[in-house]
C-alpha positions as CSV (number, residue, x, y, z in Angstrom):
1,M,-212.9,-50.6,-29.5
2,K,-212.3,-53.4,-31.6
3,T,-209.9,-51.8,-33.7
4,F,-208.2,-49.7,-31.1
5,T,-207.1,-52.7,-29.4
6,R,-206.3,-55.0,-32.0
7,R,-204.0,-51.0,-32.9
8,L,-202.5,-51.2,-29.0
9,G,-201.9,-55.4,-29.8
10,L,-200.1,-54.9,-33.3
11,A,-198.4,-51.2,-31.7
12,A,-196.9,-53.6,-28.5
13,G,-195.9,-56.4,-30.7
14,L,-193.8,-54.1,-33.4
15,A,-192.0,-52.9,-30.5
16,L,-191.2,-56.0,-28.4
17,L,-190.0,-56.8,-32.0
18,A,-187.7,-53.7,-32.2
19,L,-186.4,-54.2,-29.0
20,S,-185.7,-58.1,-29.4
21,S,-183.5,-57.0,-33.1
22,A,-181.7,-54.2,-31.5
23,A,-181.1,-56.6,-28.3
24,A,-179.5,-59.9,-31.3
25,N,-178.0,-56.5,-33.5
26,A,-176.5,-55.5,-30.0
27,Q,-172.3,-56.5,-30.1
28,S,-170.6,-58.0,-26.4
29,I,-166.5,-59.3,-26.5
30,V,-165.4,-60.4,-23.8
31,L,-161.8,-59.5,-22.0
32,A,-159.8,-61.6,-21.4
33,S,-157.6,-59.4,-18.3
34,T,-154.8,-59.8,-16.3
35,T,-156.5,-58.4,-12.5
36,S,-154.3,-55.5,-12.0
37,V,-156.5,-53.7,-14.1
38,Q,-159.8,-54.4,-12.8
39,D,-159.3,-54.8,-9.4
40,S,-157.6,-51.0,-10.0
41,G,-160.6,-49.4,-11.0
42,L,-159.2,-48.5,-14.7
43,L,-161.6,-50.9,-16.0
44,N,-164.6,-49.6,-15.1
45,H,-162.8,-46.4,-15.9
46,L,-161.9,-46.7,-19.4
47,L,-165.2,-49.4,-20.4
48,P,-168.2,-47.2,-19.8
49,A,-166.8,-44.0,-22.1
50,F,-166.4,-47.0,-24.9
51,T,-169.3,-48.7,-24.5
52,A,-170.8,-45.0,-25.1
53,S,-168.8,-44.3,-28.2
54,T,-169.5,-47.6,-29.7
55,G,-172.5,-49.3,-29.2
56,I,-170.1,-52.3,-28.4
57,Q,-170.8,-54.5,-24.3
58,V,-167.7,-55.6,-23.4
59,R,-167.3,-58.8,-20.3
60,V,-164.8,-59.4,-18.1
61,V,-162.7,-62.5,-16.8
62,A,-160.3,-61.0,-14.8
63,Q,-157.4,-63.4,-14.1
64,G,-153.4,-63.9,-13.8
65,T,-151.9,-63.6,-17.1
66,G,-151.8,-67.4,-17.4
67,Q,-155.2,-67.8,-16.2
68,A,-156.4,-64.9,-18.4
69,L,-154.1,-66.3,-21.9
70,A,-155.2,-69.4,-21.2
71,T,-159.0,-68.7,-21.0
72,A,-157.9,-67.4,-24.4
73,A,-156.8,-70.1,-25.8
74,R,-159.8,-72.3,-25.3
75,G,-161.3,-69.9,-27.7
76,D,-163.9,-68.3,-24.8
77,A,-162.5,-64.4,-24.9
78,D,-162.1,-62.4,-28.6
79,L,-159.0,-60.2,-26.9
80,V,-156.6,-60.2,-24.0
81,L,-155.0,-57.8,-21.6
82,V,-151.9,-58.6,-20.1
83,H,-148.6,-57.6,-19.0
84,D,-146.2,-61.0,-19.2
85,P,-144.0,-60.3,-22.0
86,E,-142.2,-63.9,-22.1
87,A,-145.9,-64.9,-21.8
88,E,-147.5,-63.0,-24.8
89,A,-144.5,-64.3,-26.2
90,K,-145.6,-68.0,-25.6
91,F,-149.2,-67.6,-26.7
92,I,-148.7,-65.8,-30.4
93,R,-145.6,-68.2,-30.8
94,E,-148.5,-70.7,-30.0
95,G,-150.9,-68.9,-32.8
96,H,-153.5,-67.9,-30.7
97,G,-152.6,-64.3,-30.3
98,T,-151.1,-61.5,-32.8
99,D,-150.2,-57.5,-32.8
100,P,-149.8,-57.0,-29.7
101,R,-149.8,-53.2,-28.8
102,Q,-148.5,-51.6,-25.3
103,I,-151.2,-49.5,-24.2
104,A,-149.9,-48.7,-20.1
105,W,-146.7,-48.9,-18.1
106,N,-146.6,-48.2,-14.4
107,D,-143.9,-50.7,-12.5
108,F,-143.8,-53.6,-9.5
109,I,-142.9,-52.0,-5.8
110,I,-142.2,-54.5,-3.0
111,V,-143.7,-54.0,0.2
112,G,-143.5,-54.9,3.4
113,P,-144.3,-54.1,7.3
114,S,-142.9,-51.1,8.9
115,S,-141.1,-52.6,11.8
116,D,-139.0,-54.1,8.5
117,P,-137.3,-56.6,10.1
118,A,-135.4,-57.7,6.6
119,K,-134.2,-53.6,7.1
120,V,-135.3,-52.8,3.2
121,V,-137.5,-50.1,3.3
122,G,-136.0,-47.0,1.2
123,T,-134.1,-48.8,-1.3
124,H,-134.1,-49.7,-4.4
125,D,-132.5,-53.2,-5.2
126,A,-135.2,-55.7,-5.9
127,L,-132.4,-58.2,-5.8
128,A,-130.9,-57.6,-3.0
129,A,-133.9,-57.3,-0.8
130,L,-134.7,-60.4,-1.9
131,K,-131.4,-61.6,-0.3
132,A,-131.9,-60.2,2.2
133,I,-135.8,-60.6,2.8
134,A,-134.7,-64.5,3.0
135,A,-131.4,-64.1,4.7
136,A,-133.7,-62.8,7.9
137,K,-136.7,-65.1,7.3
138,A,-139.6,-62.7,7.3
139,P,-142.3,-63.6,5.8
140,F,-143.1,-63.3,2.1
141,V,-146.0,-63.3,0.5
142,S,-146.7,-65.3,-2.7
143,R,-149.0,-64.6,-5.3
144,G,-148.7,-68.6,-6.4
145,D,-151.4,-67.6,-9.3
146,K,-149.2,-68.4,-12.7
147,S,-150.5,-63.8,-12.7
148,G,-147.6,-61.6,-14.8
149,T,-146.9,-60.5,-11.5
150,D,-146.9,-64.0,-9.7
151,A,-143.9,-64.3,-12.8
152,L,-142.0,-61.5,-12.2
153,E,-141.6,-62.8,-8.7
154,K,-140.2,-66.3,-9.7
155,R,-138.0,-64.1,-11.9
156,L,-136.3,-62.3,-9.3
157,W,-135.5,-65.0,-6.7
158,R,-134.4,-67.3,-9.7
159,A,-132.1,-63.1,-10.5
160,A,-131.8,-64.0,-7.1
161,G,-130.6,-67.2,-6.3
162,R,-132.9,-68.1,-4.6
163,Q,-136.5,-70.6,-5.2
164,P,-137.5,-70.4,-2.5
165,S,-140.3,-72.9,-1.1
166,L,-142.6,-73.9,1.7
167,A,-142.0,-77.8,0.4
168,E,-138.2,-77.3,0.9
169,G,-139.2,-75.6,4.2
170,D,-138.9,-72.1,3.9
171,Q,-142.0,-71.6,6.6
172,W,-141.3,-67.4,5.7
173,Y,-142.6,-68.0,2.2
174,R,-146.8,-68.4,1.6
175,D,-148.1,-69.0,-1.9
176,I,-151.1,-67.7,-1.4
177,G,-152.6,-69.2,-5.0
178,G,-154.5,-65.8,-5.0
179,G,-154.7,-62.6,-7.1
180,M,-152.9,-59.0,-5.6
181,G,-155.4,-58.4,-3.7
182,A,-155.7,-61.8,-1.4
183,A,-152.2,-61.2,-1.8
184,L,-152.3,-57.7,0.0
185,N,-154.5,-58.9,2.3
186,A,-152.5,-61.4,3.5
187,A,-149.1,-59.6,3.1
188,A,-151.3,-56.7,5.6
189,G,-152.6,-59.2,8.5
190,M,-148.8,-61.3,8.1
191,N,-147.2,-58.8,8.5
192,A,-145.1,-59.5,5.7
193,Y,-144.2,-58.6,2.6
194,T,-145.4,-59.4,-1.2
195,L,-145.0,-57.9,-4.5
196,S,-147.0,-55.8,-5.8
197,D,-148.2,-54.2,-8.8
198,R,-148.8,-49.5,-8.1
199,G,-151.3,-49.7,-9.6
200,T,-152.8,-52.1,-7.3
201,W,-151.3,-50.5,-4.4
202,L,-152.5,-46.9,-5.0
203,S,-156.1,-47.8,-5.2
204,F,-156.3,-50.9,-2.1
205,G,-158.1,-50.1,1.6
206,N,-156.2,-52.5,4.0
207,K,-153.3,-51.2,3.8
208,Q,-152.2,-51.4,7.4
209,S,-148.8,-50.8,8.4
210,L,-147.4,-52.4,4.8
211,K,-145.5,-49.3,3.4
212,I,-143.6,-49.4,-0.4
213,A,-140.1,-50.8,0.9
214,V,-138.6,-51.1,-2.5
215,E,-139.3,-49.2,-5.5
216,G,-137.3,-47.3,-8.6
217,D,-135.8,-50.6,-9.5
218,K,-135.5,-50.8,-14.1
219,G,-136.1,-54.2,-13.5
220,L,-139.3,-53.4,-11.6
221,L,-141.0,-52.2,-15.3
222,N,-144.8,-52.8,-15.9
223,R,-145.7,-53.2,-19.3
224,Y,-149.7,-53.5,-20.4
225,D,-150.3,-55.2,-23.5
226,V,-153.7,-55.8,-26.2
227,I,-153.5,-58.6,-28.2
228,L,-155.7,-59.5,-30.5
229,M,-156.8,-63.4,-31.3
230,D,-155.4,-64.6,-34.7
231,P,-157.9,-65.2,-36.5
232,K,-156.4,-68.7,-38.3
233,K,-156.3,-70.3,-35.3
234,H,-159.4,-68.7,-33.6
235,P,-162.5,-67.8,-36.1
236,E,-165.4,-67.7,-33.9
237,A,-163.1,-64.7,-32.0
238,K,-165.0,-62.0,-33.0
239,H,-162.1,-59.9,-34.3
240,D,-163.4,-57.2,-35.7
241,A,-165.4,-55.9,-32.1
242,A,-162.1,-57.0,-30.5
243,L,-160.3,-54.1,-32.9
244,K,-162.0,-51.1,-32.3
245,L,-161.9,-52.1,-29.0
246,R,-157.6,-52.4,-29.3
247,D,-158.2,-49.1,-31.6
248,W,-159.6,-47.3,-29.0
249,L,-157.7,-48.6,-26.6
250,I,-154.4,-46.5,-28.3
251,S,-156.0,-44.0,-29.2
252,D,-155.5,-40.6,-27.8
253,V,-159.2,-40.5,-26.7
254,G,-158.4,-44.1,-25.0
255,Q,-155.1,-42.6,-24.0
256,S,-156.3,-39.1,-22.8
257,A,-158.2,-41.5,-20.5
258,I,-155.7,-43.7,-18.9
259,G,-153.8,-41.6,-18.4
260,A,-156.1,-39.1,-16.4
261,Y,-157.5,-42.2,-13.8
262,R,-156.1,-41.0,-10.9
263,V,-156.3,-43.1,-7.0
264,H,-156.0,-39.8,-3.9
265,G,-154.6,-37.8,-6.8
266,E,-151.7,-40.1,-8.6
267,V,-152.0,-41.5,-11.3
268,L,-151.8,-45.6,-11.8
269,F,-151.0,-46.2,-15.5
270,N,-149.1,-43.8,-17.5
271,P,-150.4,-44.4,-21.5
272,S,-148.2,-45.3,-23.7
273,A,-149.3,-46.8,-27.1
274,R,-147.5,-43.7,-28.8
275,A,-144.0,-44.4,-26.8
276,P,-143.6,-48.2,-25.4
277,K,-141.1,-48.7,-23.1
């Protein structure tokens, strides 16, 4: 009986040792990502397939693009997935990132209330629409969170010859300092216009009276890039595992998975690793 007990104890100990060893050897990486690919459900669709294929776990830190790049620059991420070309170029110039690759694209749209006080529904010129919204002093919700969407919105306002600000007396312009979901919720509650990426809009459930007002402007193209950390400046990053995720996203398998993701039958993201926009 004592021999059996000792053997049982030894077997249990070996099993615990094996589990401990497996846990120690399990790979995990941190992906600093823009909120739109998370809020739209795309990453929840993609990452389990990647983990099943490689055994690598991925923890997502979903933030606006500016915050995601800052998180990575501090050394708190192993790679980034973002959508602001100007911010990405600065990140790479400063030595934080390397080898950017486009994985998908969709587009931005301006959504607004069905009452359409600025009379822009059905148009295709974003700058003209913003001028009309400002002229009508129709409520407009800005994310104000230094995200890729926020950066584009600010560029569009500048191109339209305006820089609206509540501090300057533009009471119709509401800067919420929040993510895309929060901005859409605020716009729905206020009967306001806002700029949204199409993926988040299609997956958003609280549309109320909101509808697409402006779409189809070439200036509203929305590209998503994955960027590896530069090993010279960030030797602490898990480069090999991060490279496996990057390569999976641009592979035929990953690209097919991106193209297969739909909400209500509509494609949210168009794979573009083979033919970047």
